[in-house]
C-alpha positions in Angstrom: 121.6 129.6 128.1 125.4 129.3 128.7 125.9 128.6 125.0 124.1 131.8 124.0 126.2 133.8 126.4 129.4 132.2 125.2 128.5 133.0 121.6 127.7 136.6 122.5 131.0 137.0 124.3 132.8 135.3 121.4 131.2 137.8 118.9 132.3 140.8 121.1 135.9 139.4 121.3 136.1 138.8 117.6 134.7 142.2 116.9 137.4 143.8 119.0 135.2 145.0 121.8 137.6 143.1 124.1 141.2 143.2 122.9 143.9 140.5 123.5 145.1 140.8 127.1 142.1 142.7 128.2 140.2 141.5 131.3 136.5 140.5 130.9 133.9 141.7 133.4 133.7 139.6 136.5 131.5 136.5 136.8 129.2 138.6 139.0 129.0 141.5 136.5 128.4 139.1 133.6 125.6 137.4 135.6 124.0 140.8 136.2 124.4 141.8 132.6 122.8 138.6 131.2 120.4 138.0 134.1 121.7 134.5 134.9 123.5 132.7 137.8 127.2 132.6 138.3 127.1 128.9 137.6 125.7 129.6 134.1 128.4 132.3 133.6 131.1 129.8 134.6 129.8 127.3 132.0 129.9 130.0 129.3 133.5 130.9 130.3 134.5 127.2 130.3 133.1 127.1 126.7 135.3 130.1 125.7 138.4 128.5 127.4 137.8 125.3 125.3 137.7 127.5 122.2 141.0 129.1 123.1 139.5 132.6 123.3 140.1 133.3 127.0 142.2 132.2 129.9 141.7 132.6 133.7 144.3 133.9 136.1 143.9 133.0 139.8 142.8 136.0 141.8 142.9 138.3 138.8 140.1 137.3 136.5 139.3 136.3 132.9 141.5 137.6 130.1 141.2 137.5 126.3 144.0 135.4 124.8 146.3 136.5 122.0 144.6 135.0 118.9 147.5 135.1 116.4 146.6 132.7 113.6 148.7 129.7 112.7 150.1 130.4 109.2 151.0 127.9 106.4 152.8 128.7 103.2 151.2 128.4 99.8 154.6 129.2 98.3 155.9 125.9 99.8 152.9 123.6 99.7 155.0 120.5 100.7 154.9 121.8 104.3 155.0 119.5 107.2 151.9 120.4 109.3 153.5 119.3 112.6 156.8 121.1 111.9 154.9 124.3 111.2 153.0 124.0 114.4 156.2 123.4 116.4 157.9 126.3 114.7 155.1 128.6 115.8 155.1 127.4 119.4 152.2 125.0 119.3 151.9 121.3 120.2 150.3 119.4 117.4 148.5 116.1 117.6 146.0 114.0 115.5 142.9 111.9 116.2 142.1 109.4 113.5 138.3 108.9 113.0 138.4 106.4 110.1 141.1 104.5 108.3 139.8 101.9 105.9 140.1 100.5 102.3 137.5 101.8 99.9 136.7 101.8 96.2 137.8 105.3 95.1 135.7 107.7 93.2 136.6 108.5 89.6 138.2 111.8 90.7 140.4 110.2 93.4 141.4 107.4 91.0 142.5 110.0 88.4 144.4 112.1 90.9 146.4 109.1 92.1 146.8 107.7 88.6 145.3 104.3 89.4 143.7 101.6 87.4 139.9 101.1 87.2 139.9 98.2 89.7 142.2 99.8 92.2 141.5 100.1 96.0 142.7 103.0 98.1 142.9 103.7 101.9 140.7 106.5 103.1 141.6 108.4 106.3 139.7 111.0 108.2 141.6 112.7 111.1 141.2 115.8 113.2 144.3 117.9 113.7 144.8 119.7 117.0 147.0 122.6 118.1 147.4 122.7 121.9 144.4 120.4 122.2 142.2 122.7 120.1 140.7 121.2 116.9 141.9 123.4 114.0 141.5 121.1 110.9 139.9 118.0 109.5 142.2 116.1 107.1 140.6 113.7 104.6 143.3 111.7 102.8 143.5 109.0 100.2 146.5 106.6 99.8 147.3 104.0 97.2 146.6 100.5 98.6 150.2 99.5 99.0 151.0 102.7 101.0 147.9 102.4 103.2 148.5 98.7 104.0 152.2 99.2 104.8 151.8 102.3 107.0 148.4 101.9 108.5 149.5 102.0 112.2 151.8 104.9 111.7 149.5 107.0 109.6 146.7 106.5 112.2 148.9 108.1 114.9 151.0 110.7 113.0 150.9 113.6 110.5 150.7 112.6 106.8 153.8 114.1 105.2 156.1 113.4 108.2 155.0 109.8 108.3 155.5 109.3 104.6 158.9 110.9 104.7 160.0 108.8 107.7 159.2 105.7 105.6 161.1 106.6 102.5 158.2 108.2 100.5 159.9 111.5 99.6 157.4 114.0 98.2 158.9 116.4 95.6 155.9 118.2 94.1 152.4 119.1 95.0 149.4 120.6 93.2 147.0 122.6 95.5 143.8 124.5 95.4 142.4 126.8 98.1 138.7 127.5 98.5 136.2 128.5 101.2 133.2 126.5 102.4 130.7 126.9 105.3 130.7 124.5 108.2 128.2 121.7 107.9 126.7 120.0 111.0 129.5 117.4 110.9 132.3 119.9 110.4 130.9 122.1 113.1 131.0 119.1 115.5 134.5 118.0 114.5 136.0 121.5 114.6 133.9 123.0 117.5 132.6 125.9 115.5 129.1 127.2 114.9 127.1 125.9 111.9 127.9 127.9 108.8 131.2 129.3 110.0 133.6 130.0 107.1 136.3 127.4 106.7 139.4 127.0 104.5 139.3 124.1 102.0 142.8 123.1 100.9 142.9 120.4 98.2 146.1 118.7 97.3 147.8 116.0 95.3 151.4 115.2 96.1 153.9 113.1 94.1 157.3 111.6 94.5 160.5 111.9 92.4 159.0 109.9 89.6 156.0 112.2 89.4 153.8 109.3 90.6 151.1 110.6 93.0 151.5 109.2 96.6 148.7 111.0 98.4 145.7 113.2 97.7 143.1 114.8 99.8 141.8 117.9 101.4 142.4 119.8 104.7 139.5 121.7 106.1 140.7 124.3 108.6 139.2 127.0 110.8 139.5 130.5 109.4 139.7 131.9 112.9 142.7 129.9 113.8 144.6 129.4 110.5 145.7 131.3 107.5 147.6 130.7 104.3 150.5 132.9 103.1 152.2 133.3 99.7 155.5 134.9 98.8 155.2 136.4 95.3 158.1 137.7 93.2 157.6 139.5 89.9 159.3 138.2 86.8 162.3 140.3 85.5 161.2 143.0 83.2 157.8 143.6 84.8 
């Protein structure tokens, strides 16, 4: 029951019924409203706290948090995810789920410009902002890169780790789409099934135009957004 209550409160918050900084009804009032015990209400509030929607203030009550989205630039796709999080006042971290050598699909092999018998390293990691999961990154590295940097890539952000080890990325091709959360994605990102998500596909190369990494970042639409700076050509 606490999950149902948390989802209802979440819908009201996202619809603007409770604005950022506004206090929610007390535990007693919420219990009366939903016809449940205060214990159930506390579990629902705990769920909202984990989602980053509300915060509690001792002796004052439960308040809606400011939900300003974390923004990333499409005009500068070679962004360092961790640097952007720091710049916007967030603490970034990663949790690697898988890191292993695999036989690449034809699509991945073409993106990385590899031979037919090549092996790549495949990584899945969750990206956190202030301990909240905001994205799942699925990345492919050429075998030499994956072997050499396995320990560091497991613990750090992709672009920063590559740069720190002499792999300077100079160009990137990206594509932004939208997908619904599957069961696995909803579990990884702590969102309801079917929630809209950003799908950011990328292939990044070094100075010699040789691709060094490709993959996709699947991020929460309620916590992230992508911005672009567009300038018209002279004469238009």
